[in-house]
DSSP file (Angstrom, degrees, kcal/mol; ACC not computed):
  #  RESIDUE AA STRUCTURE BP1 BP2  ACC     N-H-->O    O-->H-N    N-H-->O    O-->H-N    TCO  KAPPA ALPHA  PHI   PSI    X-CA   Y-CA   Z-CA
    1    1 A M              0   0    0      0, 0.0     7,-1.4     0, 0.0     2,-0.3   0.000 360.0 360.0 360.0 127.2  -45.3  -16.5    2.7
    2    2 A K  E     +A    7   0A   0      5,-0.2     2,-0.4     3,-0.0     5,-0.2  -0.691 360.0 179.3 -93.2 143.1  -43.1  -14.4    0.4
    3    3 A E  E >   -A    6   0A   0      3,-2.2     3,-1.4    -2,-0.3    28,-0.0  -0.966  67.6 -11.9-142.6 125.3  -41.4  -15.8   -2.6
    4    4 A S  T 3  S-     0   0    0     -2,-0.4    29,-0.1     1,-0.3    30,-0.1   0.837 126.0 -53.6  56.7  38.3  -39.2  -13.9   -5.0
    5    5 A G  T 3  S+     0   0    0     27,-0.2    31,-1.2     1,-0.2     2,-0.3   0.509 123.1  71.9  82.4   3.8  -40.1  -10.5   -3.7
    6    6 A R  E <  S-A    3   0A   0     -3,-1.4    -3,-2.2    29,-0.1     2,-0.2  -0.975  89.3 -86.7-147.1 161.8  -43.9  -10.8   -4.0
    7    7 A K  E >   -A    2   0A   0     -2,-0.3     3,-1.3    -5,-0.2     5,-0.3  -0.450  47.9-110.7 -71.9 137.3  -46.7  -12.7   -2.3
    8    8 A Q  T 3  S+     0   0    0     -7,-1.4     3,-0.1     1,-0.3    -1,-0.1  -0.470 102.4  13.8 -68.6 133.9  -47.4  -16.2   -3.6
    9    9 A G  T 3  S+     0   0    0      1,-0.3    -1,-0.3    -2,-0.2     2,-0.2   0.204 108.7 100.3  87.5 -16.9  -50.7  -16.4   -5.4
   10   10 A A  S <  S-     0   0    0     -3,-1.3    -1,-0.3     2,-0.1    -4,-0.0  -0.668  74.4-131.3-100.5 158.8  -51.0  -12.6   -5.6
   11   11 A A        +     0   0    0     -2,-0.2    13,-0.2    -3,-0.1    -3,-0.1  -0.058  54.0 143.9 -97.5  32.2  -50.2  -10.4   -8.6
   12   12 A S        -     0   0    0     -5,-0.3    24,-0.1    11,-0.1    -2,-0.1  -0.620  43.7-140.3 -75.4 114.2  -48.1   -7.9   -6.6
   13   13 A P        -     0   0    0      0, 0.0    -6,-0.1     0, 0.0    10,-0.1  -0.341  15.1-107.3 -76.1 156.5  -45.2   -6.9   -8.9
   14   14 A C     >  -     0   0    0      1,-0.1     4,-2.5    21,-0.1     5,-0.2  -0.215  41.7 -95.5 -69.3 170.8  -41.7   -6.4   -7.7
   15   15 A A  H  > S+     0   0    0     19,-2.0     4,-2.2     1,-0.2     5,-0.2   0.858 124.7  51.8 -60.2 -36.1  -40.3   -2.8   -7.5
   16   16 A A  H  > S+     0   0    0     18,-0.6     4,-2.6     2,-0.2    -1,-0.2   0.949 112.4  43.0 -66.8 -49.3  -38.8   -3.1  -11.0
   17   17 A C  H  >>S+     0   0    0      1,-0.2     5,-2.3     2,-0.2     4,-0.7   0.857 113.1  53.7 -67.2 -33.2  -41.9   -4.3  -12.7
   18   18 A K  H ><5S+     0   0    0     -4,-2.5     3,-0.5     2,-0.2    -1,-0.2   0.933 112.2  43.7 -64.8 -45.2  -44.0   -1.7  -10.8
   19   19 A L  H 3<5S+     0   0    0     -4,-2.2    -2,-0.2     1,-0.2    -1,-0.2   0.890 117.0  45.7 -66.9 -38.8  -41.7    1.1  -12.0
   20   20 A L  H 3<5S-     0   0    0     -4,-2.6    -1,-0.2    -5,-0.2    -2,-0.2   0.518 108.4-129.8 -81.8  -5.1  -41.6   -0.2  -15.5
   21   21 A R  T <<5 +     0   0    0     -4,-0.7     2,-0.3    -3,-0.5    -3,-0.2   0.938  62.3 126.0  54.4  55.1  -45.4   -0.7  -15.4
   22   22 A R      < -     0   0    0     -5,-2.3     2,-0.3    -6,-0.1    -1,-0.2  -0.911  69.3 -87.3-135.0 165.1  -45.4   -4.3  -16.6
   23   23 A R        -     0   0    0     -2,-0.3     2,-0.8    -3,-0.1   -11,-0.1  -0.538  40.7-129.3 -72.8 134.0  -46.7   -7.6  -15.4
   24   24 A C        -     0   0    0     -2,-0.3    -1,-0.1   -13,-0.2     2,-0.0  -0.771  25.0-147.8 -89.9 110.5  -44.3   -9.3  -13.1
   25   25 A A    >   -     0   0    0     -2,-0.8     3,-1.6     1,-0.1     6,-0.1  -0.281  23.8-110.7 -74.7 161.9  -43.8  -12.9  -14.3
   26   26 A Q  T 3  S+     0   0    0      1,-0.3    -1,-0.1     5,-0.0    -2,-0.0   0.839 120.5  44.8 -61.4 -33.6  -43.1  -15.8  -12.0
   27   27 A D  T 3  S+     0   0    0      4,-0.0    -1,-0.3     3,-0.0     2,-0.1   0.002  80.3 155.6-101.0  28.6  -39.6  -16.1  -13.3
   28   28 A C    <   -     0   0    0     -3,-1.6     3,-0.1     1,-0.2    -4,-0.1  -0.352  38.5-148.1 -59.0 126.7  -38.9  -12.3  -13.2
   29   29 A V  S    S+     0   0    0      1,-0.2     4,-0.2     2,-0.1    -1,-0.2   0.751  95.2  50.4 -70.3 -24.5  -35.1  -11.8  -12.9
   30   30 A F  S >> S+     0   0    0      1,-0.1     4,-2.1     2,-0.1     3,-1.7   0.803  89.2  81.0 -82.3 -31.0  -35.6   -8.6  -10.9
   31   31 A A  T 34 S+     0   0    0      1,-0.3   -16,-0.2     2,-0.2    -1,-0.1   0.814  88.4  51.2 -53.4 -43.9  -38.0   -9.9   -8.2
   32   32 A P  T 34 S+     0   0    0      0, 0.0    -1,-0.3     0, 0.0   -27,-0.2   0.763 121.8  33.2 -66.7 -20.5  -35.5  -11.6   -5.9
   33   33 A Y  T <4 S+     0   0    0     -3,-1.7    -2,-0.2    -4,-0.2    -3,-0.1   0.631 119.4  45.9-111.3 -19.0  -33.4   -8.5   -5.7
   34   34 A F  S  < S-     0   0    0     -4,-2.1   -19,-2.0   -30,-0.1   -18,-0.6  -0.684  75.4-166.6-128.1  78.0  -35.8   -5.6   -5.9
   35   35 A P    >   -     0   0    0      0, 0.0     3,-1.9     0, 0.0     7,-0.2  -0.196  33.0-111.2 -65.7 158.5  -38.8   -6.3   -3.6
   36   36 A A  T 3  S+     0   0    0    -31,-1.2   -30,-0.1     1,-0.3   -22,-0.1   0.770 114.3  61.7 -62.1 -27.4  -41.9   -4.3   -3.9
   37   37 A D  T 3  S+     0   0    0      1,-0.2    -1,-0.3   -32,-0.2     3,-0.1   0.424 100.5  55.9 -83.8   4.1  -41.3   -2.6   -0.5
   38   38 A E    X>  +     0   0    0     -3,-1.9     4,-0.9     1,-0.1     3,-0.6  -0.512  59.5 152.4-128.2  64.8  -38.0   -1.0   -1.7
   39   39 A P  H 3>  +     0   0    0      0, 0.0     4,-2.1     0, 0.0     3,-0.2   0.822  69.1  59.4 -67.8 -30.9  -39.0    1.0   -4.8
   40   40 A Q  H 3> S+     0   0    0      1,-0.2     4,-2.3     2,-0.2     5,-0.2   0.814  95.8  64.7 -69.0 -28.0  -36.2    3.6   -4.5
   41   41 A K  H <> S+     0   0    0     -3,-0.6     4,-1.4     1,-0.2    -1,-0.2   0.944 111.0  34.4 -58.8 -50.0  -33.6    0.8   -4.7
   42   42 A F  H  X S+     0   0    0     -4,-0.9     4,-3.2     2,-0.2     5,-0.3   0.851 111.7  63.1 -75.1 -33.0  -34.6   -0.1   -8.3
   43   43 A A  H  X S+     0   0    0     -4,-2.1     4,-2.2     1,-0.2    -2,-0.2   0.919 106.9  43.5 -58.3 -43.9  -35.4    3.5   -9.2
   44   44 A N  H  X S+     0   0    0     -4,-2.3     4,-2.0     2,-0.2     5,-0.2   0.911 114.8  49.0 -68.2 -41.5  -31.8    4.6   -8.7
   45   45 A V  H  X>S+     0   0    0     -4,-1.4     4,-3.1    -5,-0.2     5,-0.9   0.917 113.2  47.7 -63.0 -42.8  -30.4    1.5  -10.5
   46   46 A H  H  X5S+     0   0    0     -4,-3.2     4,-0.7     3,-0.2    -1,-0.2   0.896 110.3  52.6 -63.6 -41.2  -32.7    2.1  -13.4
   47   47 A K  H  <5S+     0   0    0     -4,-2.2    -1,-0.2    -5,-0.3    -2,-0.2   0.878 120.2  32.5 -63.8 -38.5  -31.8    5.8  -13.5
   48   48 A V  H  <5S+     0   0    0     -4,-2.0    -2,-0.2    -5,-0.1    -3,-0.2   0.910 136.8  17.0 -86.9 -45.8  -28.1    5.1  -13.7
   49   49 A F  H  <5S-     0   0    0     -4,-3.1     4,-0.3    -5,-0.2    -3,-0.2   0.754  98.8-122.4-102.7 -28.5  -27.9    1.8  -15.6
   50   50 A G     X< -     0   0    0     -5,-0.9     4,-2.2    -4,-0.7     5,-0.2   0.270  22.2-100.1  88.2 139.6  -31.2    1.3  -17.3
   51   51 A A  H  > S+     0   0    0      1,-0.2     4,-2.6     2,-0.2     5,-0.2   0.873 120.4  54.0 -62.6 -39.7  -33.5   -1.6  -16.9
   52   52 A S  H  > S+     0   0    0      2,-0.2     4,-2.4     1,-0.2    -1,-0.2   0.917 110.3  46.2 -63.0 -43.9  -32.4   -3.3  -20.1
   53   53 A N  H  > S+     0   0    0     -4,-0.3     4,-2.7     2,-0.2    -1,-0.2   0.901 112.9  49.6 -66.4 -41.0  -28.7   -3.2  -19.2
   54   54 A V  H  X S+     0   0    0     -4,-2.2     4,-2.6     2,-0.2     5,-0.2   0.922 110.8  50.9 -63.0 -42.9  -29.4   -4.5  -15.6
   55   55 A N  H  X S+     0   0    0     -4,-2.6     4,-2.4     1,-0.2    -2,-0.2   0.931 111.6  47.3 -59.5 -46.4  -31.5   -7.3  -17.1
   56   56 A K  H  X S+     0   0    0     -4,-2.4     4,-1.8     2,-0.2    -2,-0.2   0.916 112.0  50.0 -62.1 -43.9  -28.7   -8.2  -19.5
   57   57 A M  H  X S+     0   0    0     -4,-2.7     4,-0.7     1,-0.2    -2,-0.2   0.926 113.1  45.8 -62.1 -44.1  -26.1   -8.1  -16.7
   58   58 A L  H >< S+     0   0    0     -4,-2.6     3,-0.8     1,-0.2    -1,-0.2   0.889 110.4  53.4 -67.5 -37.9  -28.1  -10.3  -14.5
   59   59 A Q  H 3< S+     0   0    0     -4,-2.4    -1,-0.2     1,-0.2    -2,-0.2   0.837 106.6  53.5 -64.3 -32.6  -28.9  -12.8  -17.2
   60   60 A E  H 3< S+     0   0    0     -4,-1.8    -1,-0.2    -5,-0.2     2,-0.2   0.636 100.0  78.3 -78.6 -13.7  -25.2  -13.2  -18.0
   61   61 A L  S << S-     0   0    0     -3,-0.8     2,-0.1    -4,-0.7     5,-0.1  -0.594  88.1-104.6 -96.6 156.3  -24.3  -14.1  -14.4
   62   62 A E    >>  -     0   0    0     -2,-0.2     3,-1.4     1,-0.1     4,-0.9  -0.427  37.8-111.6 -68.2 154.0  -24.7  -17.3  -12.5
   63   63 A V  H >> S+     0   0    0      1,-0.3     3,-0.7     2,-0.2     4,-0.5   0.872 117.4  54.6 -58.7 -39.6  -27.6  -17.2  -10.0
   64   64 A H  H 34 S+     0   0    0      1,-0.2     4,-0.3     2,-0.1    -1,-0.3   0.648 108.3  50.4 -72.4 -13.1  -25.3  -17.3   -7.0
   65   65 A E  H <> S+     0   0    0     -3,-1.4     4,-1.8     1,-0.1    -1,-0.2   0.598  89.9  80.3 -95.2 -14.6  -23.4  -14.2   -8.3
   66   66 A R  H <X S+     0   0    0     -4,-0.9     4,-2.8    -3,-0.7     5,-0.2   0.856  84.3  58.2 -66.8 -37.7  -26.4  -12.0   -8.9
   67   67 A G  H  X S+     0   0    0     -4,-0.5     4,-2.2     1,-0.2    -1,-0.2   0.924 109.5  44.7 -59.5 -45.2  -26.9  -10.9   -5.3
   68   68 A D  H  > S+     0   0    0     -4,-0.3     4,-2.3     2,-0.2    -1,-0.2   0.882 112.8  52.1 -65.4 -38.6  -23.4   -9.4   -5.2
   69   69 A A  H  X S+     0   0    0     -4,-1.8     4,-2.5     2,-0.2    -2,-0.2   0.914 110.1  47.9 -64.5 -42.3  -23.8   -7.8   -8.6
   70   70 A V  H  X S+     0   0    0     -4,-2.8     4,-2.8     2,-0.2     5,-0.2   0.914 110.1  52.7 -65.2 -41.8  -27.1   -6.2   -7.5
   71   71 A S  H  X S+     0   0    0     -4,-2.2     4,-2.4    -5,-0.2    -2,-0.2   0.915 111.3  47.0 -59.2 -42.5  -25.5   -4.9   -4.3
   72   72 A S  H  X S+     0   0    0     -4,-2.3     4,-2.8     2,-0.2     5,-0.2   0.912 112.6  48.6 -65.1 -42.9  -22.7   -3.4   -6.3
   73   73 A M  H  X S+     0   0    0     -4,-2.5     4,-2.9     2,-0.2    -2,-0.2   0.909 111.9  49.2 -64.7 -40.7  -25.1   -1.8   -8.8
   74   74 A V  H  X S+     0   0    0     -4,-2.8     4,-2.6     2,-0.2     5,-0.2   0.922 112.6  48.1 -64.1 -43.8  -27.2   -0.4   -6.0
   75   75 A Y  H  X S+     0   0    0     -4,-2.4     4,-2.4    -5,-0.2    -2,-0.2   0.946 115.2  44.2 -61.7 -48.6  -24.1    1.0   -4.2
   76   76 A E  H  X S+     0   0    0     -4,-2.8     4,-2.7     1,-0.2    -2,-0.2   0.911 113.9  50.5 -63.5 -42.2  -22.8    2.6   -7.4
   77   77 A A  H  X S+     0   0    0     -4,-2.9     4,-2.2    -5,-0.2    -1,-0.2   0.921 111.5  47.4 -63.5 -43.8  -26.3    3.9   -8.4
   78   78 A N  H  X S+     0   0    0     -4,-2.6     4,-2.0     2,-0.2    -1,-0.2   0.909 114.2  47.3 -63.9 -41.5  -26.8    5.5   -5.0
   79   79 A A  H  X S+     0   0    0     -4,-2.4     4,-2.8    -5,-0.2     8,-0.3   0.890 111.8  50.8 -65.8 -38.6  -23.3    7.1   -5.1
   80   80 A R  H  < S+     0   0    0     -4,-2.7    -2,-0.2     2,-0.2    -1,-0.2   0.849 109.0  51.0 -68.5 -34.4  -23.9    8.3   -8.6
   81   81 A V  H  < S+     0   0    0     -4,-2.2    -1,-0.2    -5,-0.2    -2,-0.2   0.905 114.8  43.4 -68.5 -40.6  -27.2    9.9   -7.6
   82   82 A R  H  < S+     0   0    0     -4,-2.0    -2,-0.2     1,-0.3    -1,-0.2   0.898 133.5  19.4 -69.8 -40.6  -25.5   11.7   -4.7
   83   83 A D     X  -     0   0    0     -4,-2.8     4,-2.3    -5,-0.2    -1,-0.3  -0.803  69.3-174.9-133.9  89.8  -22.5   12.7   -6.8
   84   84 A P  T  4 S+     0   0    0      0, 0.0    -1,-0.1     0, 0.0    -4,-0.1   0.739  81.5  46.9 -61.4 -24.8  -23.3   12.6  -10.5
   85   85 A V  T  4 S+     0   0    0      2,-0.1    -5,-0.1     1,-0.1    -2,-0.0   0.950 129.1  14.1 -83.3 -51.8  -19.7   13.4  -11.6
   86   86 A Y  T >> S-     0   0    0      1,-0.2     3,-1.4    -7,-0.1     4,-0.5   0.719  79.9-179.4-101.8 -24.1  -17.5   11.1   -9.5
   87   87 A G  H >X S-     0   0    0     -4,-2.3     4,-0.9    -8,-0.3     3,-0.6  -0.290  71.8 -16.2  59.2-139.6  -20.0    8.5   -8.0
   88   88 A C  H 3> S+     0   0    0      1,-0.2     4,-2.6     2,-0.2    -1,-0.3   0.713 131.9  69.5 -73.3 -18.7  -18.4    6.0   -5.8
   89   89 A V  H <> S+     0   0    0     -3,-1.4     4,-2.6     1,-0.2    -1,-0.2   0.869  97.0  53.4 -65.4 -34.8  -14.9    6.8   -7.1
   90   90 A G  H <X S+     0   0    0     -3,-0.6     4,-2.2    -4,-0.5    -1,-0.2   0.907 109.8  46.9 -63.6 -41.8  -15.2   10.2   -5.3
   91   91 A A  H  X S+     0   0    0     -4,-0.9     4,-2.3     2,-0.2    -2,-0.2   0.914 113.4  48.4 -66.0 -42.9  -16.0    8.4   -2.1
   92   92 A I  H  X S+     0   0    0     -4,-2.6     4,-2.5     2,-0.2    -2,-0.2   0.912 111.6  50.0 -63.3 -43.0  -13.1    6.0   -2.6
   93   93 A S  H  X S+     0   0    0     -4,-2.6     4,-2.2     2,-0.2    -1,-0.2   0.905 110.5  49.9 -62.9 -42.2  -10.8    8.8   -3.4
   94   94 A S  H  X S+     0   0    0     -4,-2.2     4,-2.0     1,-0.2    -1,-0.2   0.916 111.8  47.8 -62.9 -43.8  -11.8   10.7   -0.3
   95   95 A L  H  X S+     0   0    0     -4,-2.3     4,-2.3     1,-0.2    -2,-0.2   0.886 110.2  52.4 -65.0 -38.6  -11.3    7.6    1.9
   96   96 A Q  H  X S+     0   0    0     -4,-2.5     4,-2.5     2,-0.2    -1,-0.2   0.893 107.6  51.8 -64.2 -39.3   -7.9    7.1    0.3
   97   97 A H  H  X S+     0   0    0     -4,-2.2     4,-2.2     2,-0.2    -1,-0.2   0.905 109.3  49.9 -63.0 -41.5   -6.9   10.6    1.1
   98   98 A Q  H  X S+     0   0    0     -4,-2.0     4,-2.5     2,-0.2    -2,-0.2   0.901 109.8  51.2 -63.4 -40.5   -8.0   10.1    4.8
   99   99 A I  H  X S+     0   0    0     -4,-2.3     4,-2.6     2,-0.2    -2,-0.2   0.925 109.3  50.7 -61.4 -44.9   -5.9    6.9    4.9
  100  100 A D  H  X S+     0   0    0     -4,-2.5     4,-2.0     1,-0.2    -2,-0.2   0.919 111.6  47.5 -59.7 -44.6   -2.9    8.8    3.6
  101  101 A Q  H  X S+     0   0    0     -4,-2.2     4,-2.4     1,-0.2    -1,-0.2   0.914 112.7  48.7 -63.5 -42.9   -3.3   11.5    6.2
  102  102 A L  H  X S+     0   0    0     -4,-2.5     4,-2.5     1,-0.2    -2,-0.2   0.871 109.4  52.4 -67.1 -36.8   -3.7    9.0    9.0
  103  103 A Q  H  X S+     0   0    0     -4,-2.6     4,-2.3     2,-0.2    -1,-0.2   0.891 110.2  49.0 -65.1 -38.5   -0.6    7.0    7.8
  104  104 A T  H  X S+     0   0    0     -4,-2.0     4,-2.3     2,-0.2    -2,-0.2   0.926 111.7  48.4 -65.0 -44.9    1.4   10.3    7.9
  105  105 A Q  H  X S+     0   0    0     -4,-2.4     4,-2.4     1,-0.2    -2,-0.2   0.896 111.6  50.7 -61.8 -40.3    0.2   11.1   11.4
  106  106 A L  H  X S+     0   0    0     -4,-2.5     4,-2.7     2,-0.2    -2,-0.2   0.921 109.6  49.7 -63.7 -44.6    1.0    7.6   12.6
  107  107 A A  H  X S+     0   0    0     -4,-2.3     4,-2.2     1,-0.2    -2,-0.2   0.905 112.2  48.2 -62.0 -41.6    4.5    7.8   11.2
  108  108 A L  H  X S+     0   0    0     -4,-2.3     4,-2.2     2,-0.2    -1,-0.2   0.904 111.9  49.2 -65.5 -40.5    5.1   11.1   12.9
  109  109 A A  H  X S+     0   0    0     -4,-2.4     4,-2.1     2,-0.2    -2,-0.2   0.906 111.2  49.5 -65.5 -40.6    3.7    9.8   16.2
  110  110 A Q  H  X S+     0   0    0     -4,-2.7     4,-2.1     2,-0.2    -2,-0.2   0.897 110.6  50.4 -64.9 -39.4    6.0    6.7   15.9
  111  111 A A  H  X S+     0   0    0     -4,-2.2     4,-2.4     1,-0.2    -1,-0.2   0.893 109.7  50.9 -64.9 -38.9    9.0    8.9   15.2
  112  112 A E  H  X S+     0   0    0     -4,-2.2     4,-2.7     2,-0.2    -2,-0.2   0.880 107.3  53.6 -66.7 -37.1    8.2   11.1   18.2
  113  113 A V  H  X S+     0   0    0     -4,-2.1     4,-2.3     2,-0.2    -2,-0.2   0.926 110.3  46.9 -61.4 -45.1    7.9    8.0   20.4
  114  114 A V  H  X S+     0   0    0     -4,-2.1     4,-2.5     2,-0.2    -2,-0.2   0.918 111.6  51.3 -62.9 -43.3   11.4    6.9   19.3
  115  115 A H  H  X S+     0   0    0     -4,-2.4     4,-2.2     1,-0.2    -2,-0.2   0.927 111.3  47.0 -60.2 -45.4   12.7   10.4   19.9
  116  116 A L  H  X S+     0   0    0     -4,-2.7     4,-2.5     1,-0.2    -1,-0.2   0.871 110.9  52.2 -66.2 -36.2   11.2   10.5   23.4
  117  117 A R  H  X S+     0   0    0     -4,-2.3     4,-2.8     2,-0.2    -1,-0.2   0.905 109.1  50.4 -64.6 -40.4   12.7    7.0   24.2
  118  118 A L  H  X S+     0   0    0     -4,-2.5     4,-2.6     2,-0.2    -2,-0.2   0.919 111.2  48.1 -62.9 -43.2   16.1    8.2   23.1
  119  119 A I  H  X S+     0   0    0     -4,-2.2     4,-2.6     2,-0.2    -2,-0.2   0.932 113.8  47.0 -62.3 -45.4   15.8   11.3   25.3
  120  120 A R  H  X S+     0   0    0     -4,-2.5     4,-2.5     1,-0.2    -2,-0.2   0.907 113.3  48.2 -64.9 -41.1   14.7    9.1   28.3
  121  121 A Q  H  X S+     0   0    0     -4,-2.8     4,-2.3     2,-0.2    -1,-0.2   0.894 112.2  49.4 -66.7 -39.3   17.5    6.6   27.7
  122  122 A T  H  X S+     0   0    0     -4,-2.6     4,-2.0     2,-0.2    -2,-0.2   0.910 112.4  47.6 -65.1 -42.5   20.1    9.4   27.4
  123  123 A E  H  X S+     0   0    0     -4,-2.6     4,-1.6     2,-0.2    -2,-0.2   0.895 111.6  50.7 -65.5 -39.8   18.8   10.9   30.6
  124  124 A T  H  X S+     0   0    0     -4,-2.5     4,-1.4     1,-0.2    -2,-0.2   0.910 111.0  48.1 -64.3 -41.8   18.9    7.5   32.4
  125  125 A Q  H  < S+     0   0    0     -4,-2.3    -1,-0.2     1,-0.2    -2,-0.2   0.852 109.5  53.4 -67.3 -34.5   22.4    6.9   31.2
  126  126 A A  H  < S+     0   0    0     -4,-2.0    -1,-0.2     1,-0.2    -2,-0.2   0.824 110.3  47.7 -69.4 -30.8   23.5   10.4   32.4
  127  127 A L  H  < S+     0   0    0     -4,-1.6    -1,-0.2    -5,-0.1    -2,-0.2   0.732  93.0  88.7 -83.5 -23.4   22.1    9.7   35.9
  128  128 A T  S  < S-     0   0    0     -4,-1.4     2,-0.1    -5,-0.1    -4,-0.0  -0.581  85.9-115.0 -78.4 135.4   23.7    6.3   36.3
  129  129 A P        -     0   0    0      0, 0.0     2,-0.3     0, 0.0    -1,-0.1  -0.445  32.0-159.9 -70.8 140.4   27.1    6.4   37.9
  130  130 A T        -     0   0    0     -2,-0.1     5,-0.1    -4,-0.1     7,-0.1  -0.845  24.0-101.8-116.4 155.5   29.9    5.2   35.6
  131  131 A S    >   -     0   0    0     -2,-0.3     3,-1.1     3,-0.3    -1,-0.0  -0.432  32.4-116.8 -72.5 152.1   33.3    4.0   36.5
  132  132 A P  T 3  S+     0   0    0      0, 0.0     3,-0.3     0, 0.0    -1,-0.1   0.813 114.5  54.7 -61.4 -29.0   36.1    6.5   36.0
  133  133 A S  T 3  S+     0   0    0      1,-0.2     2,-0.5     2,-0.1    -2,-0.0   0.737 112.8  43.0 -77.6 -20.2   37.8    4.3   33.5
  134  134 A N    <   +     0   0    0     -3,-1.1    -3,-0.3     1,-0.1    -1,-0.2  -0.819  59.2 162.1-129.2  92.9   34.6    4.0   31.3
  135  135 A S        +     0   0    0     -2,-0.5     2,-0.2    -3,-0.3    -1,-0.1   0.519  59.2  70.8 -89.5  -6.1   32.8    7.4   31.0
  136  136 A T  S    S-     0   0    0      1,-0.1     2,-0.0     0, 0.0     0, 0.0  -0.617  95.5 -84.3-105.1 168.8   30.8    6.4   27.9
  137  137 A A        -     0   0    0     -2,-0.2    -1,-0.1     1,-0.1    -2,-0.1  -0.303  56.5 -90.0 -68.1 155.6   27.8    4.0   27.7
  138  138 A S     >  -     0   0    0      1,-0.1     4,-2.2    -4,-0.1     5,-0.2  -0.268  32.2-116.7 -65.7 153.0   28.6    0.3   27.3
  139  139 A P  H  > S+     0   0    0      0, 0.0     4,-2.4     0, 0.0     5,-0.2   0.854 114.6  55.5 -60.0 -34.1   28.9   -1.1   23.8
  140  140 A S  H  > S+     0   0    0      2,-0.2     4,-2.2     1,-0.2     5,-0.1   0.900 108.4  46.4 -68.6 -38.1   25.8   -3.3   24.3
  141  141 A S  H  > S+     0   0    0      2,-0.2     4,-2.3     1,-0.2    -1,-0.2   0.869 113.0  50.3 -70.8 -34.4   23.6   -0.4   25.3
  142  142 A Q  H  X S+     0   0    0     -4,-2.2     4,-2.4     2,-0.2    -2,-0.2   0.910 110.6  49.9 -66.2 -40.3   24.9    1.6   22.3
  143  143 A S  H  X S+     0   0    0     -4,-2.4     4,-2.4     2,-0.2    -2,-0.2   0.909 111.1  48.6 -63.1 -42.4   24.2   -1.3   20.0
  144  144 A Q  H  X S+     0   0    0     -4,-2.2     4,-2.4     2,-0.2    -1,-0.2   0.905 110.4  51.7 -64.0 -41.3   20.6   -1.6   21.4
  145  145 A L  H  X S+     0   0    0     -4,-2.3     4,-2.1     1,-0.2    -2,-0.2   0.913 110.7  47.6 -61.3 -43.5   20.1    2.1   21.0
  146  146 A M  H  X S+     0   0    0     -4,-2.4     4,-2.7     2,-0.2    -2,-0.2   0.894 110.3  52.4 -66.3 -39.6   21.2    1.9   17.3
  147  147 A N  H  X S+     0   0    0     -4,-2.4     4,-2.7     2,-0.2    -2,-0.2   0.913 109.6  49.5 -61.9 -42.5   19.0   -1.2   16.7
  148  148 A N  H  X S+     0   0    0     -4,-2.4     4,-2.0     2,-0.2    -2,-0.2   0.909 112.4  47.4 -62.4 -42.2   16.0    0.7   18.1
  149  149 A M  H  X S+     0   0    0     -4,-2.1     4,-2.1     2,-0.2    -2,-0.2   0.918 112.8  48.8 -66.2 -42.0   16.7    3.7   15.9
  150  150 A Y  H  X S+     0   0    0     -4,-2.7     4,-1.9     1,-0.2    -2,-0.2   0.918 109.7  52.2 -63.8 -43.3   17.2    1.5   12.8
  151  151 A H  H  X S+     0   0    0     -4,-2.7     4,-1.9     1,-0.2    -1,-0.2   0.908 109.9  48.7 -59.5 -42.4   13.9   -0.3   13.5
  152  152 A M  H  X S+     0   0    0     -4,-2.0     4,-2.8     1,-0.2     5,-0.2   0.887 106.4  56.6 -67.2 -37.5   12.0    2.9   13.8
  153  153 A D  H  X S+     0   0    0     -4,-2.1     4,-2.7     1,-0.2    -1,-0.2   0.907 106.9  50.2 -58.7 -40.1   13.5    4.2   10.5
  154  154 A L  H  X S+     0   0    0     -4,-1.9     4,-2.7     2,-0.2    -1,-0.2   0.913 110.3  49.2 -63.9 -42.0   12.2    1.1    8.8
  155  155 A V  H  X S+     0   0    0     -4,-1.9     4,-2.4     2,-0.2    -2,-0.2   0.935 113.2  46.1 -63.7 -45.8    8.7    1.7   10.3
  156  156 A V  H  X S+     0   0    0     -4,-2.8     4,-2.4     1,-0.2    -2,-0.2   0.918 113.5  49.6 -63.6 -42.9    8.7    5.3    9.2
  157  157 A D  H  X S+     0   0    0     -4,-2.7     4,-2.1    -5,-0.2    -2,-0.2   0.901 110.6  50.0 -63.3 -40.5   10.0    4.3    5.7
  158  158 A Q  H  X S+     0   0    0     -4,-2.7     4,-1.5     2,-0.2    -1,-0.2   0.908 110.8  49.4 -64.6 -41.0    7.3    1.7    5.3
  159  159 A Q  H  < S+     0   0    0     -4,-2.4     4,-0.5     1,-0.2    -2,-0.2   0.916 111.2  49.1 -63.7 -42.0    4.6    4.1    6.3
  160  160 A A  H >< S+     0   0    0     -4,-2.4     3,-0.9     1,-0.2     4,-0.5   0.865 106.7  57.4 -65.7 -34.6    5.9    6.7    3.8
  161  161 A H  H >< S+     0   0    0     -4,-2.1     3,-0.8     1,-0.2    -1,-0.2   0.870 103.6  52.4 -63.5 -37.3    6.0    4.0    1.1
  162  162 A F  T 3< S+     0   0    0     -4,-1.5    -1,-0.2     1,-0.2    -2,-0.2   0.551  89.5  79.9 -78.5  -6.9    2.2    3.2    1.5
  163  163 A Q  T <  S+     0   0    0     -3,-0.9     2,-0.7    -4,-0.5    -1,-0.2   0.817  80.6  72.2 -70.5 -27.5    1.3    6.9    1.1
  164  164 A H    <   +     0   0    0     -3,-0.8     2,-0.3    -4,-0.5    -1,-0.1  -0.786  68.0 157.3 -91.6 116.9    1.6    6.7   -2.6
  165  165 A S    >   -     0   0    0     -2,-0.7     3,-1.0     1,-0.0    -2,-0.0  -0.814  56.5-102.7-133.5 173.9   -1.3    4.7   -4.0
  166  166 A M  T 3  S+     0   0    0     -2,-0.3    -2,-0.0     1,-0.2    -1,-0.0   0.656 116.3  59.7 -73.0 -13.2   -3.2    4.3   -7.3
  167  167 A W  T 3  S+     0   0    0    -75,-0.1     2,-0.3   -71,-0.0    -1,-0.2   0.592  77.7 105.6 -90.6 -10.7   -6.1    6.4   -6.0
  168  168 A T    <         0   0    0     -3,-1.0   -75,-0.0     1,-0.2    -4,-0.0  -0.538 360.0 360.0 -72.6 129.7   -4.0    9.5   -5.3
  169  169 A C              0   0    0     -2,-0.3    -1,-0.2   -76,-0.1    -3,-0.0   0.442 360.0 360.0 -91.6 360.0   -4.7   12.1   -8.0
């Protein structure tokens, strides 16, 4: 039966205590989050933040908040090891750039759909016979056409508005 990252009754230290070469106490703050079978997890966190700083951060948090804090530290540490300059901010920036590109592509595709609908509606109106007294489209169909165009303009404008974000450099 495992408890706090090590076998009960055995002196098997958690990954943090093993790396730091110290005795793992029963109330070790690292043990629940850095089990002995995941040594690289703590190694990266230690390399980026330092064991003392991680200990202080965990001590200052409520017990129920520590798991999320450790997950964040592990994510940031792994990103920092992969990219020492930008860390996870580089990954976030890259994802934001992809979102911006996809929003632009979506807006263009939506505009093209509206354009094709207008062409199809115009062709349909040209093929339908009209009375000699009324050679233009009915006011209601013109109104509907204008409403569709206005609605698409709003969609395109909204998409363009979201392209500018705080992550854009």
